[in-house]
C-alpha positions, -999 to 999 in steps of 0.1 A, spaced: 601 -651 -98 630 -658 -74 657 -632 -75 685 -657 -83 663 -673 -110 659 -638 -126 696 -634 -126 701 -668 -143 674 -658 -169 691 -626 -177 726 -642 -178 713 -669 -202 699 -642 -225 728 -617 -224 758 -640 -219 779 -617 -198 806 -643 -196 814 -638 -233 827 -602 -229 853 -585 -208 837 -556 -189 846 -528 -165 821 -538 -138 802 -569 -125 772 -579 -146 742 -595 -130 728 -591 -95 749 -564 -78 728 -557 -47 707 -586 -33 673 -578 -19 640 -597 -14 638 -632 -27 606 -629 -47 603 -605 -76 572 -593 -94 576 -555 -99 607 -542 -116 618 -506 -124 642 -502 -154 663 -472 -163 696 -463 -178 716 -455 -146 712 -465 -110 711 -429 -98 694 -418 -66 665 -404 -85 658 -438 -101 661 -455 -68 637 -431 -51 611 -438 -78 616 -475 -73 610 -471 -36 579 -450 -42 566 -477 -66 574 -504 -40 595 -522 -67 612 -555 -59 641 -548 -82 658 -522 -103 674 -532 -136 698 -508 -153 725 -504 -179 749 -484 -156 751 -500 -122 778 -498 -94 813 -511 -87 832 -498 -117 868 -507 -122 892 -481 -108 866 -463 -87 872 -459 -49 861 -491 -31 849 -474 1 811 -474 5 806 -438 17 789 -406 7 768 -409 -25 776 -446 -30 765 -453 6 733 -434 3 723 -453 -29 732 -487 -16 716 -480 18 684 -470 2 682 -502 -19 691 -525 10 668 -508 35 639 -514 12 649 -549 1 653 -539 -36 675 -560 -58 698 -542 -82 707 -559 -116 730 -542 -140 742 -552 -175 767 -530 -192 785 -542 -223 764 -573 -226 734 -551 -231 752 -529 -256 759 -558 -279 729 -581 -277 718 -586 -314 681 -578 -308 676 -562 -274 709 -544 -272 715 -506 -273 732 -508 -307 705 -530 -322 677 -508 -308 692 -476 -320 697 -491 -355 661 -501 -356 649 -467 -347 671 -449 -372 664 -473 -400 699 -487 -403 703 -522 -419 729 -539 -397 758 -554 -416 781 -565 -388 807 -554 -363 834 -528 -369 859 -548 -349 874 -581 -359 867 -595 -324 834 -610 -315 812 -596 -301 821 -562 -315 812 -532 -294 808 -509 -324 786 -518 -355 782 -507 -391 753 -508 -415 736 -492 -445 706 -471 -453 682 -483 -480 685 -450 -497 715 -426 -493 705 -395 -474 718 -360 -468 735 -352 -436 707 -327 -428 681 -355 -432 700 -378 -408 704 -349 -384 667 -344 -384 660 -381 -380 683 -384 -350 668 -353 -334 633 -366 -339 640 -402 -327 661 -393 -297 645 -359 -289 680 -345 -289 697 -323 -315 731 -340 -321 764 -323 -324 774 -327 -361 809 -324 -376 808 -325 -414 840 -308 -427 852 -326 -458 826 -354 -454 806 -369 -483 775 -352 -496 754 -383 -491 754 -409 -464 749 -445 -474 772 -464 -449 773 -457 -413 790 -469 -381 777 -465 -346 783 -473 -309 759 -461 -282 772 -443 -252 809 -433 -251 820 -448 -284 838 -418 -299 872 -436 -300 857 -459 -327 855 -430 -351 889 -436 -367 882 -473 -372 850 -463 -390 868 -438 -412 895 -463 -420 868 -488 -432 855 -461 -456 822 -454 -439 804 -422 -446 793 -414 -411 795 -424 -374 771 -419 -345 778 -422 -309 768 -406 -276 798 -386 -266 825 -365 -281 861 -357 -271 883 -327 -282 903 -350 -305 871 -364 -321 865 -332 -341 899 -332 -356 897 -369 -366 863 -363 -383 876 -333 -402 909 -348 -413 895 -382 -422 864 -368 -440 836 -385 -422 804 -372 -407 803 -374 -369 772 -372 -348 773 -370 -310 737 -377 -299 741 -380 -261 753 -409 -239 720 -412 -221 698 -406 -252 715 -433 -273 713 -459 -244 676 -455 -234 663 -483 -256 683 -514 -246 672 -516 -210 637 -506 -221 635 -535 -246 649 -559 -220 622 -549 -196 595 -554 -222 610 -588 -229 608 -598 -192 571 -587 -192 562 -606 -223 582 -638 -216 578 -640 -178 547 -619 -170 566 -595 -147 554 -560 -139 580 -538 -155 581 -500 -158 607 -480 -176 616 -447 -160 635 -421 -180 655 -399 -156 664 -369 -177 702 -365 -184 714 -339 -209 748 -356 -214 
């Protein structure tokens, strides 16, 4: 597939124009024109790029790419080394941030809900698309049971705040990655629990004072599955050779 054709295919699927983001979505670094072998991963770190070079990949497709709003614009140091490695090997870099979080089937939120057995009910926010979601479990469960499920699914024991929270969890909100600032919105909507990737100092106090279970399960761990599902879709629909590489990240 032509590299610009691949970008159009991904744009048509993920609709990046429909959401305001902190970085450019789509083809960030242009490489060779024809693409057959793709490496996918959460973040375009040097380790992932090195694997792509070793595998002689034509493209890297990630959730966290380059050129974030507010970062220094100079291409030097770590940024130079990453970009130079891609360009010297003709490797295209595609990145989709918020569009990949919110896609209703392949997105990080949808994929996490599927794995945790959450029945999606809709968005937490009034705006569309909503970055954070909410849903229900078929059967109310204890906090310890949900803790165990998260640990098993993500291979990561979450941080759990449960002071003053309900004994059973039926309704739940979630936002993969750094979504801890949606906790208060979830509590105000009467949800029993909220899951995200990260935690801030203030998050603990909000959870305690508003009586809601809070689970912080890792930014990387909660965002593995969207880009993996996207790669599988490219393989199934367009017969591309796609390999997901999970570069360990404890955060």
